[in-house]
N, C-alpha and C positions, 0 to 999 in steps of 0.2 A: 503487395503491401509490406512484405518483409523488407523491401529495399526503399520504401517511401515513408512509411509511418514509424516503424520500429527504430531505425537508427536515430531519428530526431528525438523521440521521447526517451530513448535510452540515454542519449547525451544530456538531455535536460535533467533527468533524474540523477545521473552521475554527478553533474555539476552541483545540484541541490544538496546531495549528501556530502560532497567535498566542502561546500560553503558552510554547511551546518556543523560538520564535525571537525573542521580545521582548527577550532578553538582548542581542542585537545593537543594538537601539535604546537600551537602557539603557547599553550600553558607550560609545557616543559622547555620551551625556548625562551622563557623569561617573562611572559605576560603577567603571570600571577605575582611575580616579584616586583615588576616595574609599576604595577598599579596598586601595590600594597593590599592584595586580596588574601584573605584567610580561606580555608577550605569551605567554610560556611558561605562566604561571599561567592565562591566559585559555583557551589551547588545552587545558590539562589539565581546566579546568572544563567545556568542551564534551565532551571525550572521556569523562569520567566519567559523563556523561548516557547515552552510547550503550551502556555495558557492561551495565547491567541491561535495557536495551531488548532487546539481543540474547538475553540469557538467558531472558527470559519469552515471547518471541514464539511459538515452537512450542508450549510447554505451554499458553499461554493459548488458542491456537486449538483445541487438543484439549479443553480444559476448556469452551470455548464451547458445545459440543454437549451437555455434561452439565448445566452450570449454566443455560444459556439466555442468548442474546444480550440479551434484554430486562432481565436482571439484571446480567450482567457488564459490558456497555458503559456503562450509567449509573454503576455502582459505580466503574469506573476513572476516569470523568469527575470524580466527586465527590472522589476521593482525590488525583488529581494537582492539582486546583484548590487544595487545601490547601497542597500543596508549592509551588505557584506564588505563593500569597499570602505564604507565609512568607519567600520571597526578599526581600520588601519590608521585612521587619523585622529581618533579620540585620544585624550590625554588624562581622562579620569574614569573611575569605575562607574559613575553615574551616566556618562556618555556611552560607555560600552553596554550598560544595561538598556538604555534607550534603543541602541542599534539592534539588540537581540529581540526586543519586543516587535519591532517592525520586520525583522527577519522572519519571526514566526507568523506574523500577520500575513505577509505576502507569500510565504512559501507553504503555509498550512494546507491548502487545498490541492497541492500538487499530487501526492500519492493517490488519494481517492480519485482525483480527476483523470490521471493517466490510466488507472485501472478501468475506470468506466469508459474512457475513450477507446481503449483496446477492445472492450467488450462489444463496442459498436462495429468493430471491423472483423472479429474472429469468432467462429463458432466454439461451443463449449469444449470439444475435443481437441482444439488447437490453442486454447487460451492460456493454459498454465505455462507452457513452454515460453510463450511470448511475455507473460508477466515475469517469469524467471529471468529472461534475457535482460529486461530493463531493470529488474530489481537487483540482480547480482552485479550490476554496475556499481552497487554500493560496496561490494567487496573489492572491486577494482579501485573504487574511490579511496577505500581504507588503505589499500596497498600503495596506490599512487600518491595519496596524501603524505604518507611517511617519506617516500622518495622525494617528492616536491619540496616538502618542508625542510628536509635535509639540505637540498640544494639552495633554497631561498634563504636559509638561515645565514649563509655566507654573505648576504647583502647587508648584514648588520652594520649600521652606521651610514649607509648610503642615504643621501638627502637628509641626514640628521635623524633618521628613524631607525628603531631597533629592527632586528630581523623578523620578529614575529609580526610586526606591522605590515611588512611587505608580503607576508603570506596572505593576509586579508586583501591587500590592495591588488596584487597581481591576479589572484584567483577571481576576485570580484569583477575586475575589468574584462577578463575573458568571458565570464558568464554573461555580462551585459552585451557583449558583441554577439554571442551566440543566440541570446534571447531575441535581439533585433532580427537576426537572420531567420529564426524559426517562424516569424510572421509569414514569410514567403515560402516556407517548406511544408508546413502542416496542412493537410486537407481537412475540410470540415466533416465530410462523410465519405464512404467509399465511392459514391457517385461524383465526387469532386476531384478524384484522382485523374489527372489529365492523361497519364500514361496508359490508362485502361480503355479498351474499346467499349462501345455501348453494350455489346453482347456480354462482355466480361463483367461490367457493372450490374447488368440485369441478373447474371448468374450469382454474383456475390450477394445481392439483395435477396434473391430467392433462397439461398443457403442459410442466410442469417434468419429470415422469416421462418423457415421450417425448423431451425435450431431452437427457436423460443418455445414452441409447443410441438415436439415430435409426435407425429401422428402414429398411434398404435391401432391395431385392428380392432381392439375393444372400443376405443374412442370413436372410430369410424362407424361402427355398428350402432353405438348409442345415438349419434347424431342422425344416422339414417333412419332408425326407428322413430325418432321424434318427428323428422320431416315427413315420413310416410303417414304418420298418424294425424297430421293436420288436415283439416277440411279445406275445401276450396274457398269457403267464406272467410276462414281465418286468414288465408294467404291474401285474399283480396283486401280484407280489412287492414292487414299490416301494410300492404302497398299503398292504400289510401292514406293511412296515417303517416307514412314516410314522405309522401308527396306534399300533403297539406302541412305537415310539421316541419318541413325543410327550412322555411323562412324563420320560424321561431327558434329552430335549433341554431341557426346562425347567430341570432341575437343573443341566445343564452350560452353560446359555445365557450366564451371566456370563463364564465362562472362555473360551468360544468367541468371544464378542464382543471380549474383550481381545486374544486372539490375532489376530483378524481386523484390529483396529485397527493393531497393530504390523506385521502382514503388509502392510497397505496402505501404511503409512508407508515400509517398506523397498522395496516395489515402486515407489513414487513416486520414491524416491531413486535408482532405477536408470534413470529415464527421461532420455535424453540431451537432449531439447528442454527439459526442466525446467532442467537445469544450464546450458544456454546462456542461458536467461532469467535465471538466477541470476547468472551472470557479467556479463551486460549490466546487471543491476540494481546490481551493485557499481560499475561504471563510472559509470552515470548517477547513482547515489546520492551519489557523491563531489561531483559538480557541484551536485546538488540541495541538499545540506546546506551546501555552500560558499556558495551564493546565499542560503540562508535566514539564515545567521549573519553573513555578511560583506558583503552588498550595501550597507548603510548606510556601512560603513567604506570600501568601494571608491569609492562616490560621494563621500564626504567627502574622499578623497585627491585628488580632481580639483580641489580648491580651494574647495569649498563650506563654509559654516558648518554646525555640527551641525544646526540647525533646517532649513536649506535642503536639506541632504543627506537628511534624513528625507522631505521632500516630493519631492525629485527621484528617490527610489527607487520612487515609486509608478507612473509611466507604464510602465516595462518589465513590471511585474507585470500591469497591466491588458491589455496586448497579449498576454501569455502566456495569460491567462484566455480571451480571445476565440479565439485560435488553437487552444487545446486543445479547446474545445467543438466548433468546427467540424470539426476533424480527427477527433474521436471519433464524431461523427455520420456522417461519410463512412466511417470504418473499420467501423462497425456496418452501414451500408448495403451495403457491398461485401464484408464479411467479410474484411477485409485488415488484419491486425495487423502482420505482419512488414514489409510495404512501408511502412506508416506510420512504423515505427521507423527504417527505413533513411533515409527522406526527412529526418526530424528530425535524424538523426546527421549528414547532410551539412550541414544548416543550422547545426548546432552547431560543426562544424569551421570553417565560414566565420566564425561569430561569434568563435571563439577566435583565428583568424588576425587578425581586426581588433583584438582585445584585446591580443595580443602586439605587433602592428605599431604600434598607436597609442601604447602606453606612456603614461607620465605626461606626455610632452611634447606629445601631441595629445589633450587631454581629451575633445574632441567625438567623436573616433573611438572612443575607449574607451567613452564613455557610449553611443554608437550600438551598440557590439558587444553590450550587454546586451539590446537588442531582438531579437537573434538567439539569444543563448545562453539566455535565459530561456524563450522559446517552445519552443526545442528540448528543453530539459531537462524542463520541466513538461509538454510535450506527449508525451514518451516514456513517462512513468510510467504513465498509464492504459492504453495498448495492451499494455504489458509485463504489468501485473497481469491484464488480461482474457485475454491470450494464455496465460499460465501456468494460469489458472483453467479456461479453455475446454478445454485439452488435458491435464488431469490425470486425467480419468476413464479407466477401463480399458474396452476392448472387452468385451462380455458373454461372448464365447467366441471361440475361435480359428477364424477363417474358413477357415484352411487345413485344418481337420479337421472336416468336416460330421458326423462321427459322435461328436462330443463328448457325453458323457453329460449328461442333464438335471441330474443332481446337481451337476455342475461348473458348468453354466450358472447354476444357482441360486446356487451359491457365488459365482461371479463377479458375478452381478447384485447380490449383497449389497454389492459395492463401490460401489454407487450411493450409499452413505453419503457424507458430506462429508469423510471422513478424507483421501483423496488431495488434494482441493482445499485442505484446511486445512494439510496438510504443504507443498505446493508454494508456497502463498501465504506461509506463514511463512518458508520458505527464501529466498524472494525479498526479503522485508522484512529478514531478518537480513542478507543480502548488501548491501542498500541501506544499512543502518545501519553495516556494516563500512566501506563506502565513506565514510560520514559521518565516521567516526573519522579516516580518512586526511585528509579535507578540513579538519578542525579544525587539523591541523598544517601542511598545505600552505599554507593561507592565514593561518595564525597565526604560528608562529615559524620555519618552514622557508623561507618565501618572503616577504620583507619588503615592506611598503608603501613607496612607492606603485607599485613596478614589478610585483611579483608575477609575475616572469618564470617561475620554476620552476613555479609553480602553473598558469600559463597553458599551458605546454608539456605538462605532465602531464595536465591536464584536457582539453586539445585532443586528445591522444592517446587518451584514454579515449572520446571521441566516436567516433573511428575504430573502437575496439574494440566499441562498441555496435552500429555498422553491420555489422561482420563477424559478430558473434554472431547478429544478426537474420537475415542472409543464410544463415548455416549452419543456423539454426533452420528457416527455410522449406525448405531442401533436405532436412533430416531428415523433416519432416512430409510433403513431397511423396512421399518414398520410402515412408513408412508408409502414405499413402493408396493408393499404388500396389499395396500388398500386400493391399488389399481392404476396409479400413474407412474410410468416408468422413466419420467423425465429427470428424476433426481440423480445426481452423480455421487457415488460413494467414495 
C-alpha cells in the first residue's frame, strides 16, 4: 500500500498546497501591484478561499463513503486545477476573487478526505507516519513553490502575460493532468488493490477489523460471562427474531443506516478529547496558514529582493520536512501523539520569542526563528490528525456492564463504520481553516510589515494553547483508559 496509495495521495496534497499557496509567491512578483490591491484586499482574497473550505469539509467526508474516494478525490483535483489555472487569465480583482471561491469549494474536502482514506488502509500504530508523509509534502510544496516561482518569473511578458500569471497557469495545468491520471491509480479499498493476492487482502482486512476494537482479556471475559448466562430459550428467541425480521430489516435498512450515521456524528461531537484536538487545530492552523501565505513576504521584509526572497524561503521548509518525518516515525513507534504535540508547542514558543525579539532590526534572528516556527507548526499537524482519528471510534460495549445484551453490542459494533472518524477529522480541518481565516488578517492588514508584532504575540500565544490542549487531552484519555478500555492512544 505504501507504493500504491501513499504516493498518489501525497502528490495530490502536494499539488493542492502548491496551488493554494502560490498566491503568496505571485504577490511579491507583482500580483498585488498589477491588480491594484491594498493589504485589505489581499486579506479578503485569502479569507474568501476559506469560507467554502469550511462549508464543504464535513459533507464531503460523509459523501466520501458513498461516492468512493477513488472517484471523489480525483474529481476534486481536476476541478480545483481549473480554478487555479483561471487565476492566471483574470484581469481584475473581482475575477481573481471568484476564482478563489471556486478553489476553496473544490479543494476544501481534500485534507479530511485523504486522512479518512488512509485510515481505511492503515491500522492506528502505522497511521501517523503515513499522514506525516503526505502532509509534509506541504513543506516540500513551500520549498518548491519558491524555487518554481523564481524560475517562472523569468517568463514575464511571454504571451503578453506577467510572470505571476504563468505561475498559476503552469501549475494549474500540471495539477489537471495528474488529477485525470489519479482516476486510474487510486484503489477504492484494500480489496481493490490488484497487486495484492486474495490472502494478502484478507490479512489486511482482518488487521484493520481488529484494530478498530482491540480485544483485551477483560472485554473477552465480559462477553463470555454474558453469553454463558443466557438461557437456551433466550438464544432460540433471538434466532427466531433474526430469521423473521430479516425481510423487514432489509426494508428499513436505508432509514436505519441514515439514523446510525447521524447518531454517530452526534456521539463524536460529544467526545471531549475530540474538541481539545479541534481547539488545538484552530491554534495551529492560524500559524500554518500564515506561513503558507506570508513566508515570502516575511523574508522579503528582511531586505531581500523578490527573487532572492523566493529562494530564501526554501531552507526552513526543508528543515520542517525532515523534522516532521522523524517525529512521526518516533510517535508511531512509541504510540505517543500528545507528548509529540507538547514538545513541538514548546519549540514554537521559542521560535516566536525569537521572531518578536529579533524584529526587523535583527533580520538574521528573525530569519533563524523560521527554523523553529516551521518545524513546530508543520510537525504538529500530523500527530493532531492521527490522534483525533485514532481515538474517534467507540468502545464496542460498556465495560462497566458485562451483561450488555448482544443486540446492543451488535449495534455498537456497527459504529466501526468510518462515520466517527469522518466527523472528527472534518471538525479538525474546519477549525484549522477557521484559524487560517484569522491568519489572513493577522499577517495581512491587522499587523503591518515589517514588524508583524501583533501577529507574533498572538501566534506565539496560540502555541501555548496548543500545548495546553495536548496536555489536557492526554489527561482525558488516561482517565478513559483507567475506566477499562485500552483502545485510546495517548
